[in-house]
Wavefront OBJ file of the C-alpha trace (Angstrom):
o trace
v -10.066 1.208 35.314
v -7.302 3.424 36.724
v -4.088 5.112 35.603
v -2.118 2.264 37.173
v -3.851 -0.474 35.172
v -1.931 -2.006 32.238
v -2.091 -0.187 28.893
v -3.370 -2.224 25.935
v -2.604 -0.907 22.424
v -4.279 -2.510 19.395
v -2.773 -2.344 15.916
v -3.367 -1.491 13.124
v -6.196 0.683 14.542
v -3.983 2.392 17.130
v -6.819 2.280 19.696
v -5.650 2.073 23.291
v -6.964 1.917 26.828
v -6.135 0.784 30.362
v -7.681 -2.411 31.690
v -7.535 -4.307 34.938
v -5.242 -7.322 35.200
v -7.182 -10.406 34.130
v -9.319 -8.656 31.483
v -9.667 -10.857 28.363
v -8.220 -9.256 25.234
v -11.575 -9.753 23.473
v -13.323 -7.783 26.219
v -10.757 -4.975 25.930
v -11.186 -4.902 22.153
v -14.968 -4.629 22.453
v -14.701 -1.851 25.030
v -12.491 0.190 22.675
v -14.490 -0.570 19.546
v -11.619 -2.551 18.009
v -12.587 -4.557 14.943
v -12.065 -8.077 16.404
v -14.381 -10.855 15.284
v -16.055 -13.483 17.467
v -18.871 -15.850 16.561
v -18.953 -18.204 19.572
v -19.321 -15.483 22.200
v -15.890 -15.995 23.755
v -16.169 -19.737 24.363
v -12.923 -20.637 22.642
v -14.678 -22.555 19.856
v -14.773 -20.421 16.705
v -11.171 -19.064 16.719
v -12.391 -15.883 14.982
v -10.806 -13.749 17.716
v -7.207 -14.787 17.052
v -4.692 -12.041 17.827
v -0.915 -11.721 17.541
v 0.711 -10.163 20.641
v 3.845 -8.169 19.857
v 6.780 -8.030 22.237
v 9.562 -5.479 22.512
v 9.905 -1.715 22.818
v 7.378 0.313 20.810
v 8.507 3.933 21.081
v 5.720 5.228 18.838
v 3.180 3.860 21.311
v 5.241 4.606 24.432
v 4.947 0.939 25.448
v 7.334 -1.845 26.344
v 5.497 -5.102 25.754
v 7.067 -7.936 27.767
v 6.763 -11.672 27.089
v 4.627 -12.084 30.245
v 2.216 -9.252 29.327
v -0.498 -11.845 28.622
v -1.644 -14.829 30.650
v -0.036 -18.184 29.984
v -1.188 -20.478 27.203
v -4.203 -22.374 28.537
v -5.945 -25.689 27.983
v -8.656 -24.243 25.724
v -6.033 -22.802 23.357
v -4.036 -26.027 23.425
v -7.153 -28.070 22.609
v -7.995 -25.790 19.693
v -4.441 -25.896 18.317
v -4.341 -29.700 18.584
v -7.629 -30.089 16.686
v -7.453 -27.334 14.064
v -3.991 -25.832 14.215
v -2.965 -22.254 14.929
v -0.184 -20.056 13.562
v 2.753 -19.824 15.977
v 2.568 -16.686 18.066
v -1.210 -16.357 17.805
v -3.495 -16.312 20.855
v -7.260 -16.559 21.261
v -8.509 -13.132 22.299
v -11.215 -14.676 24.477
v -8.661 -16.717 26.452
v -5.569 -14.513 26.718
v -5.908 -11.996 29.552
v -4.077 -8.750 30.304
v -1.181 -9.045 32.759
v 0.870 -5.984 31.798
v 1.350 -3.284 29.154
v 0.959 -4.987 25.781
v 0.725 -4.320 22.040
v -1.765 -6.617 20.282
v -2.049 -6.934 16.500
v -5.413 -7.899 15.015
v -4.611 -9.768 11.776
v -6.810 -9.109 8.710
v -8.589 -12.457 8.929
v -9.712 -11.680 12.490
v -11.286 -8.355 11.558
v -15.036 -8.149 11.063
v -14.701 -5.420 8.440
v -11.975 -6.929 6.308
v -10.319 -4.468 3.996
v -11.610 -4.046 0.452
v -8.274 -3.784 -1.329
v -8.758 -1.460 -4.246
v -5.397 -1.941 -5.927
v -6.995 -3.479 -8.973
v -5.270 -4.188 -12.278
v -5.879 -1.230 -14.551
v -6.881 -1.934 -18.158
v -3.841 -1.263 -20.292
v -2.601 -2.386 -23.692
v 0.776 -4.058 -23.269
v 2.898 -5.445 -26.074
v 3.633 -9.047 -25.125
v 7.358 -9.707 -24.901
v 7.731 -11.764 -21.704
v 11.118 -12.760 -20.362
v 9.913 -16.369 -19.954
v 8.499 -18.174 -23.007
v 7.415 -21.622 -24.141
v 9.245 -23.494 -26.926
v 8.245 -26.799 -28.518
v 11.248 -28.725 -29.851
v 12.056 -32.087 -31.387
v 15.231 -33.502 -29.907
v 17.506 -36.014 -31.633
v 17.518 -39.459 -30.071
v 20.719 -40.697 -28.426
v 23.168 -42.369 -30.795
v 26.045 -44.625 -29.772
v 27.993 -43.465 -32.811
v 27.755 -39.846 -31.692
v 27.460 -39.960 -27.923
v 26.147 -36.836 -26.192
v 23.951 -36.056 -23.206
v 20.230 -35.376 -23.365
v 20.757 -31.809 -22.144
v 23.309 -31.094 -24.827
v 20.998 -32.398 -27.555
v 18.139 -30.286 -26.149
v 20.424 -27.244 -26.287
v 21.307 -28.066 -29.900
v 17.602 -28.385 -30.779
v 16.795 -25.011 -29.203
v 19.640 -23.402 -31.134
v 18.724 -25.018 -34.459
v 14.922 -24.674 -34.248
v 14.551 -21.412 -32.321
v 17.895 -19.653 -32.579
v 18.397 -19.938 -28.823
v 22.119 -20.289 -28.405
v 23.621 -20.926 -24.982
v 20.415 -21.926 -23.160
v 21.545 -23.523 -19.915
v 19.947 -25.902 -17.454
v 20.691 -26.844 -13.856
v 20.293 -29.897 -11.655
v 16.486 -29.577 -11.612
v 16.493 -29.505 -15.412
v 18.489 -32.707 -15.528
v 16.178 -34.403 -13.021
v 13.069 -33.754 -15.137
v 14.621 -33.969 -18.613
v 15.137 -37.680 -19.278
v 11.634 -38.850 -18.249
v 10.038 -36.012 -20.255
v 12.017 -36.777 -23.423
v 11.138 -40.449 -23.387
v 7.495 -39.934 -22.441
v 7.109 -37.354 -25.217
v 8.820 -39.473 -27.883
v 11.768 -37.025 -28.034
v 9.396 -34.081 -28.388
v 9.175 -31.669 -25.444
v 7.971 -28.195 -24.516
v 10.374 -26.105 -22.470
v 9.926 -22.862 -20.563
v 12.968 -20.664 -21.080
v 13.771 -17.502 -19.156
v 15.729 -15.000 -21.249
v 16.705 -12.637 -18.453
v 18.267 -9.321 -19.418
v 19.678 -10.647 -22.680
v 23.252 -10.260 -21.452
v 23.627 -13.661 -19.797
v 22.558 -17.124 -20.921
v 18.898 -18.085 -21.233
v 17.787 -20.529 -18.520
v 15.651 -23.634 -18.972
v 13.037 -23.455 -16.211
v 10.743 -26.419 -16.927
v 10.411 -29.344 -19.355
v 7.091 -31.013 -20.299
v 6.719 -34.169 -22.456
v 5.247 -33.521 -25.914
v 3.250 -30.361 -26.606
v 2.292 -28.530 -23.413
v -1.393 -27.649 -23.705
v -1.374 -25.318 -20.717
v 0.256 -21.984 -20.131
v 2.793 -20.456 -17.769
v 2.114 -17.678 -15.316
v 3.740 -14.714 -13.644
v 2.905 -12.507 -10.674
v 3.263 -8.717 -10.435
v 3.575 -7.367 -6.866
v 3.194 -3.831 -5.567
v 4.550 -3.874 -2.011
v 3.172 -0.723 -0.425
v 3.630 0.561 3.113
v -0.058 -0.096 3.832
v -1.166 -2.632 1.220
v 0.526 -5.458 -0.675
v -1.167 -6.207 -4.009
v -0.624 -9.097 -6.423
v -1.811 -9.629 -10.004
v -1.530 -13.091 -11.574
v -0.967 -12.916 -15.331
v -0.894 -15.443 -18.163
v 2.566 -15.082 -19.709
v 1.267 -16.263 -23.080
v -1.861 -14.118 -23.469
v -1.109 -11.310 -21.018
v -4.523 -11.738 -19.382
v -4.863 -10.817 -15.707
v -6.357 -13.995 -14.245
v -6.696 -12.897 -10.621
v -5.851 -9.990 -8.364
v -5.736 -9.843 -4.603
v -4.350 -7.716 -1.822
v -3.608 -7.758 1.879
v -2.903 -5.132 4.463
v 0.882 -5.049 4.879
v 1.458 -6.968 8.149
v 4.459 -4.739 8.875
v 1.936 -2.114 10.042
v 2.127 -3.659 13.510
v 5.781 -2.547 13.641
v 4.997 1.012 12.542
v 2.439 2.752 10.358
v 4.930 4.813 8.350
v 8.318 4.065 6.848
v 10.513 5.847 9.365
v 8.768 4.188 12.307
v 9.651 0.826 10.730
v 13.238 1.927 10.193
v 13.290 3.009 13.859
v 11.865 -0.356 14.893
v 14.692 -2.091 13.034
v 17.251 0.166 14.736
v 15.888 -0.226 18.265
v 14.907 -3.900 18.321
v 17.434 -6.682 17.706
v 15.985 -8.892 15.018
v 13.417 -6.228 14.145
v 14.392 -6.044 10.478
v 14.283 -9.845 10.179
v 10.804 -9.902 11.745
v 9.541 -7.356 9.202
v 11.168 -9.304 6.351
v 9.438 -12.473 7.516
v 6.094 -10.665 7.740
v 6.145 -9.204 4.229
v 7.361 -12.444 2.654
v 4.563 -14.356 4.372
v 2.093 -11.813 2.992
v 3.485 -12.256 -0.536
v 3.228 -16.035 -0.250
v -0.322 -15.761 1.068
v -1.223 -13.652 -1.973
v 0.367 -16.188 -4.315
v -1.863 -18.814 -2.744
v -4.949 -16.613 -3.065
v -4.507 -15.665 -6.727
v -3.471 -19.203 -7.676
v -6.575 -20.628 -6.021
v -8.833 -18.033 -7.643
v -7.399 -18.740 -11.099
v -7.232 -22.519 -10.447
v -3.539 -22.523 -11.192
v -0.919 -24.611 -9.421
v 1.687 -22.538 -7.540
v 4.465 -24.349 -9.405
v 3.115 -23.067 -12.716
v 4.053 -19.532 -11.651
v 7.517 -19.217 -13.153
v 8.271 -15.530 -12.721
v 7.456 -12.561 -10.485
v 8.124 -8.822 -10.561
v 8.229 -6.746 -7.382
v 8.069 -2.981 -6.903
v 8.070 -1.003 -3.674
v 9.559 1.995 -1.931
v 13.194 1.673 -0.756
v 12.315 0.548 2.782
v 9.907 -2.121 1.482
v 12.495 -3.046 -1.179
v 15.212 -3.595 1.427
v 13.003 -5.483 3.870
v 11.677 -7.804 1.158
v 15.271 -8.613 0.232
v 16.294 -9.178 3.850
v 18.448 -6.030 3.977
v 18.428 -3.960 7.169
v 16.984 -0.540 6.179
v 18.765 1.459 8.912
v 20.980 3.308 6.381
v 17.783 4.828 4.989
v 17.117 6.373 8.388
v 19.737 9.100 8.140
v 21.540 11.158 5.514
v 22.795 10.447 2.927
v 20.029 7.752 2.778
v 22.288 5.200 1.100
v 20.634 2.349 -0.811
v 22.233 -1.089 -0.760
v 21.750 -0.949 -4.549
v 19.765 1.214 -6.940
v 20.104 -1.243 -9.833
v 17.498 -3.679 -11.109
v 17.834 -7.172 -9.671
v 17.361 -10.695 -11.076
v 17.526 -13.786 -8.843
v 15.876 -17.109 -7.923
v 12.533 -17.034 -6.121
v 13.907 -19.405 -3.475
v 16.418 -16.746 -2.423
v 13.603 -14.747 -0.802
v 11.452 -17.738 0.100
v 8.728 -17.318 -2.525
v 6.523 -20.408 -2.786
v 6.141 -20.806 -6.535
v 8.019 -22.806 -9.195
v 11.345 -23.877 -7.642
v 13.207 -22.405 -10.640
v 11.085 -19.247 -10.842
v 12.922 -15.990 -11.469
v 12.372 -12.695 -9.647
v 12.862 -9.248 -11.220
v 12.896 -6.086 -9.123
v 12.763 -2.710 -10.843
v 15.557 -0.222 -10.114
v 15.263 2.380 -7.368
v 15.710 6.044 -8.253
v 17.356 7.235 -5.004
v 17.325 6.954 -1.204
v 13.600 7.464 -0.659
v 12.334 7.214 -4.242
v 12.081 3.552 -5.001
v 11.133 0.872 -7.482
v 7.470 1.825 -7.083
v 8.233 5.323 -8.421
v 10.169 3.713 -11.281
v 7.091 1.572 -12.008
v 4.893 4.690 -12.015
v 7.312 6.310 -14.478
v 7.116 3.202 -16.677
v 3.309 3.219 -16.532
v 2.690 6.949 -17.040
v 5.722 7.911 -19.161
v 6.424 11.500 -18.044
v 9.703 11.226 -19.972
v 7.782 10.984 -23.271
v 5.181 13.660 -22.495
v 5.006 16.751 -24.706
v 3.463 18.811 -21.891
v 4.654 19.246 -18.312
v 2.978 16.575 -16.194
v 2.959 16.158 -12.419
v 2.456 12.545 -11.311
v 1.583 12.055 -7.638
v 1.471 8.523 -6.217
v -0.564 9.156 -3.069
v 0.067 6.895 -0.121
v 1.714 6.699 3.282
v 4.899 7.788 1.534
v 4.068 9.833 -1.575
v 6.268 9.622 -4.658
v 6.131 12.648 -6.940
v 7.383 12.955 -10.531
v 7.473 16.141 -12.602
v 8.632 16.154 -16.166
v 8.362 16.010 -19.914
v 10.601 14.914 -22.781
v 13.297 17.381 -21.698
v 13.733 16.439 -18.023
v 12.116 14.374 -15.257
v 12.486 15.240 -11.560
v 11.476 13.046 -8.629
v 11.087 13.262 -4.872
v 9.317 11.510 -2.034
v 7.288 13.204 0.663
v 6.427 11.683 4.061
v 2.668 12.217 4.143
v 2.049 9.590 6.836
v -0.961 7.279 7.121
v -3.709 9.919 7.579
v -4.720 9.697 3.893
v -5.359 5.985 4.478
v -7.795 6.718 7.339
v -5.231 6.142 10.109
v -4.690 8.813 12.802
v -8.307 9.881 12.191
v -10.746 9.601 15.125
v -13.373 7.718 13.081
v -10.908 6.599 10.418
v -10.727 3.096 9.012
v -9.492 1.193 5.986
v -11.605 1.113 2.850
v -14.218 -1.497 3.811
v -18.001 -1.895 3.593
v -19.697 0.704 5.772
v -16.913 3.298 5.479
v -17.962 6.772 4.353
v -16.210 7.479 1.050
v -18.056 10.452 -0.505
v -19.431 13.549 1.220
v -21.371 16.680 0.260
v -22.243 19.527 2.675
v -24.930 22.063 1.814
v -23.260 25.535 2.077
v -26.510 27.116 3.284
v -27.729 24.600 5.869
v -24.323 22.960 6.647
v -26.158 19.607 6.512
v -24.173 16.641 5.131
v -25.081 13.786 2.842
v -22.732 10.900 2.168
v -22.202 7.532 0.538
v -20.551 4.473 2.037
v -18.590 1.667 0.449
v -20.904 -1.177 -0.512
v -24.015 0.981 -0.989
v -24.907 3.043 -4.068
v -27.482 5.210 -2.267
v -26.764 8.575 -0.655
v -27.576 8.952 3.032
v -30.618 11.147 2.291
v -32.044 8.744 -0.315
v -35.113 6.677 0.611
v -34.130 3.172 1.669
v -30.558 4.114 2.641
v -30.742 2.615 6.141
v -32.250 -0.631 4.840
v -29.658 -0.879 2.056
v -26.806 -0.607 4.562
v -27.690 -3.889 6.200
v -26.519 -5.062 9.601
v -23.107 -3.387 9.594
v -24.381 0.170 9.124
v -22.029 3.156 8.926
v -18.726 2.171 10.536
v -16.322 5.079 9.979
v -14.550 7.227 7.376
v -11.984 5.974 4.863
v -9.224 8.063 3.276
v -11.164 9.457 0.322
v -14.047 10.256 2.669
v -11.921 12.314 5.057
v -10.484 14.282 2.115
v -13.962 15.095 0.818
v -15.532 15.967 4.154
v -12.763 18.408 5.133
v -12.810 20.029 1.682
v -16.605 20.297 1.911
v -16.288 21.813 5.400
v -14.031 24.492 3.887
v -16.495 25.159 1.050
v -19.389 25.388 3.512
v -17.559 27.716 5.879
v -17.350 25.197 8.717
v -13.550 25.539 8.833
v -11.468 28.594 7.989
v -8.275 28.981 5.953
v -6.162 27.927 8.950
v -8.232 24.766 9.393
v -9.947 25.851 12.618
v -13.438 24.414 13.122
v -15.926 27.069 14.150
v -18.261 26.903 17.105
v -21.978 26.345 16.520
v -22.610 30.095 16.717
v -19.651 31.087 14.545
v -20.182 28.431 11.854
v -23.958 28.684 11.902
v -24.749 25.036 12.536
v -25.548 22.888 15.522
v -23.426 20.168 13.971
v -20.333 21.971 15.308
v -20.153 20.551 18.821
v -17.693 21.192 21.680
v -14.821 18.712 21.807
v -12.554 19.521 24.728
v -10.982 22.922 24.076
v -11.843 22.793 20.373
v -14.859 21.883 18.260
v -15.818 18.945 16.053
v -18.248 18.527 13.152
v -20.931 15.861 13.620
v -21.062 13.980 10.333
v -23.366 11.148 11.411
v -24.938 9.599 14.478
v -25.846 5.914 14.338
v -29.174 4.570 15.670
v -27.197 3.230 18.649
v -26.017 6.749 19.466
v -22.433 6.388 18.226
v -21.250 9.691 16.789
v -18.952 9.894 13.774
v -17.144 13.197 14.217
v -14.539 15.142 12.276
v -12.401 16.551 15.062
v -9.909 19.394 15.096
v -7.134 16.812 15.426
v -8.462 15.045 12.295
v -8.316 18.297 10.318
v -4.774 18.952 11.562
v -3.598 15.455 10.591
v -4.889 15.935 7.039
v -3.429 19.453 6.875
v 0.027 18.146 7.775
v -0.240 15.273 5.283
v -1.455 17.429 2.398
v 1.116 20.127 3.196
v 3.918 17.568 2.860
v 2.482 16.446 -0.473
v 2.079 19.980 -1.839
v 5.510 21.063 -0.583
v 7.149 18.173 -2.429
v 5.395 19.133 -5.665
v 6.349 22.807 -5.255
v 9.958 21.842 -4.599
v 10.092 20.058 -7.957
v 8.411 23.037 -9.654
v 11.028 25.353 -8.120
v 13.834 23.147 -9.411
v 12.244 23.152 -12.861
v 11.672 26.933 -12.691
v 7.899 26.840 -13.312
v 4.853 28.277 -11.509
v 2.262 25.885 -12.963
v 1.923 22.474 -14.567
v -0.077 21.415 -17.623
v -1.479 18.169 -16.239
v -1.781 16.327 -12.913
v -2.051 12.549 -12.608
v -3.178 11.088 -9.274
v -1.855 7.556 -8.884
v -2.034 4.874 -6.222
v -4.931 2.803 -4.911
v -5.976 5.764 -2.769
v -5.252 8.365 -5.460
v -7.679 6.552 -7.754
v -10.574 7.500 -5.461
v -9.741 11.143 -4.771
v -12.056 13.769 -6.249
v -9.871 16.274 -8.205
v -12.037 19.183 -7.048
v -11.752 18.258 -3.384
v -8.018 17.601 -3.705
v -7.568 21.113 -5.066
v -9.877 22.765 -2.510
v -7.819 21.108 0.196
v -4.573 22.212 -1.469
v -3.128 18.726 -2.010
v -2.067 19.536 -5.567
v -1.100 22.751 -7.406
v -3.730 24.809 -9.213
v -4.634 23.207 -12.547
v -7.751 23.001 -14.755
v -9.918 20.253 -13.272
v -10.300 18.582 -16.655
v -6.501 18.236 -16.709
v -6.491 16.255 -13.433
v -6.881 12.517 -13.989
v -6.490 9.249 -12.118
v -4.107 6.507 -13.162
v -5.307 4.016 -10.561
v -2.626 1.712 -9.215
v 0.096 2.966 -11.567
v 2.874 1.201 -9.643
v 1.050 -2.109 -10.013
v 0.495 -1.376 -13.703
v 4.215 -0.667 -14.120
v 5.058 -3.951 -12.414
v 2.698 -5.753 -14.788
v 4.252 -4.049 -17.820
v 7.701 -5.180 -16.658
v 6.376 -8.715 -16.150
v 4.886 -8.973 -19.638
v 7.424 -6.994 -21.658
v 11.131 -7.584 -21.146
v 12.031 -4.613 -23.372
v 10.186 -2.384 -20.897
v 12.662 -3.497 -18.230
v 15.583 -2.245 -20.265
v 13.660 0.946 -21.014
v 12.960 1.827 -17.369
v 16.508 0.930 -16.332
v 17.679 3.534 -18.831
v 15.033 6.121 -17.879
v 15.803 5.862 -14.159
v 19.438 6.794 -14.754
v 18.257 10.087 -16.269
v 15.735 11.035 -13.565
v 17.025 13.774 -11.261
v 16.291 13.183 -7.566
v 15.425 16.103 -5.274
v 15.902 15.317 -1.570
v 13.132 16.949 0.485
v 14.933 16.263 3.783
v 17.862 18.525 2.902
v 16.203 21.192 0.731
v 15.840 24.415 2.781
v 12.720 25.584 0.901
v 10.775 22.434 1.736
v 9.987 23.717 5.247
v 8.890 27.095 3.866
v 6.561 25.451 1.336
v 5.292 23.060 4.013
v 4.329 25.801 6.491
v 2.523 27.843 3.805
v 0.715 24.735 2.540
v -0.827 23.975 5.955
v -3.483 26.603 5.160
v -6.541 25.449 3.190
v -5.907 25.568 0.299
v -2.691 27.651 0.745
v -1.430 30.687 2.633
v 0.415 32.436 -0.222
v -0.016 30.602 -3.541
v -2.907 31.875 -5.680
v -5.357 29.329 -7.042
v -6.893 31.251 -9.981
v -8.335 28.198 -11.724
v -9.887 26.872 -8.522
v -11.265 30.293 -7.583
v -12.991 30.415 -10.964
v -14.822 27.174 -10.159
v -15.702 27.375 -6.453
v -16.114 30.091 -3.828
v -14.112 29.744 -0.628
v -15.897 31.535 2.252
v -13.899 34.284 3.969
v -14.388 33.012 7.513
v -11.968 33.033 10.462
v -12.349 30.978 13.623
v -8.833 31.418 14.986
v -10.218 32.636 18.282
v -12.531 29.659 18.805
v -10.372 27.916 21.370
v -8.022 26.301 18.874
v -5.070 26.128 21.270
v -3.908 22.742 20.032
v -3.885 23.999 16.436
v -1.887 27.049 17.477
v 0.724 24.878 19.136
v 1.012 22.773 15.974
v 1.495 25.850 13.802
v 4.161 27.234 16.135
v 5.992 23.901 16.060
v 5.790 23.804 12.246
v 7.259 27.308 11.973
v 9.927 26.690 14.579
l 1 2 3 4 5 6 7 8 9 10 11 12 13 14 15 16 17 18 19 20 21 22 23 24 25 26 27 28 29 30 31 32 33 34 35 36 37 38 39 40 41 42 43 44 45 46 47 48 49 50 51 52 53 54 55 56 57 58 59 60 61 62 63 64 65 66 67 68 69 70 71 72 73 74 75 76 77 78 79 80 81 82 83 84 85 86 87 88 89 90 91 92 93 94 95 96 97 98 99 100 101 102 103 104 105 106 107 108 109 110 111 112 113 114 115 116 117 118 119 120 121 122 123 124 125 126 127 128 129 130 131 132 133 134 135 136 137 138 139 140 141 142 143 144 145 146 147 148 149 150 151 152 153 154 155 156 157 158 159 160 161 162 163 164 165 166 167 168 169 170 171 172 173 174 175 176 177 178 179 180 181 182 183 184 185 186 187 188 189 190 191 192 193 194 195 196 197 198 199 200 201 202 203 204 205 206 207 208 209 210 211 212 213 214 215 216 217 218 219 220 221 222 223 224 225 226 227 228 229 230 231 232 233 234 235 236 237 238 239 240 241 242 243 244 245 246 247 248 249 250 251 252 253 254 255 256 257 258 259 260 261 262 263 264 265 266 267 268 269 270 271 272 273 274 275 276 277 278 279 280 281 282 283 284 285 286 287 288 289 290 291 292 293 294 295 296 297 298 299 300 301 302 303 304 305 306 307 308 309 310 311 312 313 314 315 316 317 318 319 320 321 322 323 324 325 326 327 328 329 330 331 332 333 334 335 336 337 338 339 340 341 342 343 344 345 346 347 348 349 350 351 352 353 354 355 356 357 358 359 360 361 362 363 364 365 366 367 368 369 370 371 372 373 374 375 376 377 378 379 380 381 382 383 384 385 386 387 388 389 390 391 392 393 394 395 396 397 398 399 400 401 402 403 404 405 406 407 408 409 410 411 412 413 414 415 416 417 418 419 420 421 422 423 424 425 426 427 428 429 430 431 432 433 434 435 436 437 438 439 440 441 442 443 444 445 446 447 448 449 450 451 452 453 454 455 456 457 458 459 460 461 462 463 464 465 466 467 468 469 470 471 472 473 474 475 476 477 478 479 480 481 482 483 484 485 486 487 488 489 490 491 492 493 494 495 496 497 498 499 500 501 502 503 504 505 506 507 508 509 510 511 512 513 514 515 516 517 518 519 520 521 522 523 524 525 526 527 528 529 530 531 532 533 534 535 536 537 538 539 540 541 542 543 544 545 546 547 548 549 550 551 552 553 554 555 556 557 558 559 560 561 562 563 564 565 566 567 568 569 570 571 572 573 574 575 576 577 578 579 580 581 582 583 584 585 586 587 588 589 590 591 592 593 594 595 596 597 598 599 600 601 602 603 604 605 606 607 608 609 610 611 612 613 614 615 616 617 618 619 620 621 622 623 624 625 626 627 628 629 630 631 632 633 634 635 636 637 638 639 640 641 642 643 644 645 646 647 648 649 650 651 652 653 654 655 656 657 658 659 660 661 662 663 664 665 666 667 668 669 670 671 672 673 674 675 676 677 678
């Protein structure tokens, strides 16, 4: 391996290395520790090692990936495709070899440690008032004395028996209507979509006689990292199935602006990202339908929420205008349209509703959070933080609601972390460090035992400890601060300075040894890891402080942590780290996937749609990109927990050691701080 060998970059892990021409992609993946499955040992039989090479210019990786970067399609791959089929653009990692610099995406189904998507449906009482309902009607038979069409007599029956005036049908309605009427003896059940109440109701489906079954709807939360779907019964409101996938757009960029840049710099880039997210949504429809044993065509409605970039890409709108001021949205209004217009594979007459966006970088997901958590009806001042790759922040009460977004990046999701990974079995998710001995104990996803409990190693099973997920990295860095392993500036001390042999040299800085596997693999928290989390949490805190400045307050009464990741953050560790403003710990709560809950409320209650459309018009947007104080708040918030803001409540609960390791060779950290200030 030399500096002249081709560079191979794997996504979504971001792992990279140089390999000689002719090296199989599977071999490169194994050498770098990339999570790529293989059962047959590279014989081209199992197909577990399928990868998706990406071609074009990838500025974030510093790579131009040409069409000839991999070896040509070979006979083994052709034989496999002929027998079992393979998605276009996929290659077998054991057969495709390196020929030049290349970016290779490892799809979720090819990963050994497939993500445990934790965007579950939160328990919530919702008043059922769906936009699509079932109606049983008895239709007059045709009469030669009073000639009229079957559709017209159905419309008359709906008006007379249900008060539904002006219900309209289309060609599909006509094609199914006559057989259904005659088979049902002039008695039919119809599914009618009422829309926003301003236009005509639409007849979606006609069944002969009384329809014994139900109708279904899907609520989608399209996040930068994860796409989640909840299948609901539109009659009972029950959540029948939930599923999630890693957003396949990650291969184009881990954060929003990198995806906007990809669209700007690559012809057809926006269309490729649109195709990817729509395929993910359709895959989820298939998954939840199969789990609930429901036919796709029984899903007659869907609600989507997402940030503005996800919103635009789902709709097939180039997001480049969101890449520069004034961050103009194509529309900030709620949308209603046919599912076929965005290629959703459900009922052919299914309707789609998309919640309104608030402003340029505060989208329909933030509107869904507002619908779920109701800051506009709160008697006390509540700060709602939807933690993710792009954090949405709401601050308000009955008098006024403010909103902003803050570009935290993917570090909170475990990306950009040396041992980071998605939330999957084997990932460290909870950490405690003894302040006296500096020794850690931890728990991993999929195992209820702590690492110092008897039987821990046996309970882990074959996979063992694989890395650190987002909640784990938050806890370990906060615990390092509490134990005096890092100082206020985030510098990791040397073994002598910190008082523990777990602080080991790592280039010009130091790292904390969290765990060493029986095979000798070390899971470290490096100085770069600490810096990545400092920058992410500083962006989050600065956004919250900006809203507090605008409101003219120094403290908030309550804090709600939302989002799939926010649901697993320890309030104490979040405050020790300085992610959120000082607040009594008992006043910090988790709302789980609030955006998904808001989408579900909008799916099951049409009045809630009108409510949030009204609320959004009254929310005041604060633009972090143009506010001069954002940079000031950001620089001060890089310290752990903060350089200037007092944390009286926190200081009454925990003791933060007065240590300083600034002289411990932290040159890289110093450069970062100088760049942040300058």
